[in-house]
Each structure stands twice: as C-alpha cells, then as structure tokens.
C-alpha angles and dihedrals in degrees: 000000000000112000088197093068097091091051092050091049093051092046090053091049090051089055096041092250118143110236117207120183129203107170116211121183113242115269089011136099129246117275125215120326099052092112093056091043093052092045090054091049090049090053090052091052092046089053089057099259121137114240127196131170140177145177128225089272094055146277123332132200131231093182103067128078111262098255093045092047092049091048092049093048092045090052093049094046096040092231136079117279132233094049099211140032088243090056092048091053091045092051092050091049091046091052092049090052103037104018093089089059089057096048098049 
C-alpha cells in the first residue's frame, strides 16, 4: 500500500480536485470493481471533465493504443512494461473490453 495516498487525497481536496482511489498491489492486476471504476471515469470525461490517473511508478495513459502506450511507458521508465505476463494479458483483455469506449 502506498503511504503517500492520504497526502495526495488531501492535496487534491485543497485544490478542488476529486480524488478517486483504486488500490492495486504492485506487480499485480486490478481485482473486481475495475469495470465500474472505468465506467465512472468515462462518464466524467463525457461530461467535459479532465481525468488523470497514475500509479506509484508514474502517470499512465488511457488514450493510446495498448502497444503504443506500453512502448511509451517502457521508454520513459527504462524497463519493459507491463512487468509481468499476467499484467500483459490483463491489459490486452482490458483493451478488448473497454478500448471501444475510448475510441468512440
């Protein structure tokens, strides 16, 4: 767990930024609830709000195709992303499920 989370939440509150948290264990994949979380984020974007998110390792992008996003993140981190085979399979499945929302 990230001990920095309470500080980030309070900083967002100070600047009138809504802070949503979906904890994911390092080198793991999200558990249940990701569908509802992504649907809520999509509604925020559709309503004209800006949405950003990140993990402990740094920002991530929902707007690039999977292979381009992984390559960009790998280049910026200096190591291959995703970290594990399980993550790679999860990302591909996630894109197949939610990618069409992003490309509409």
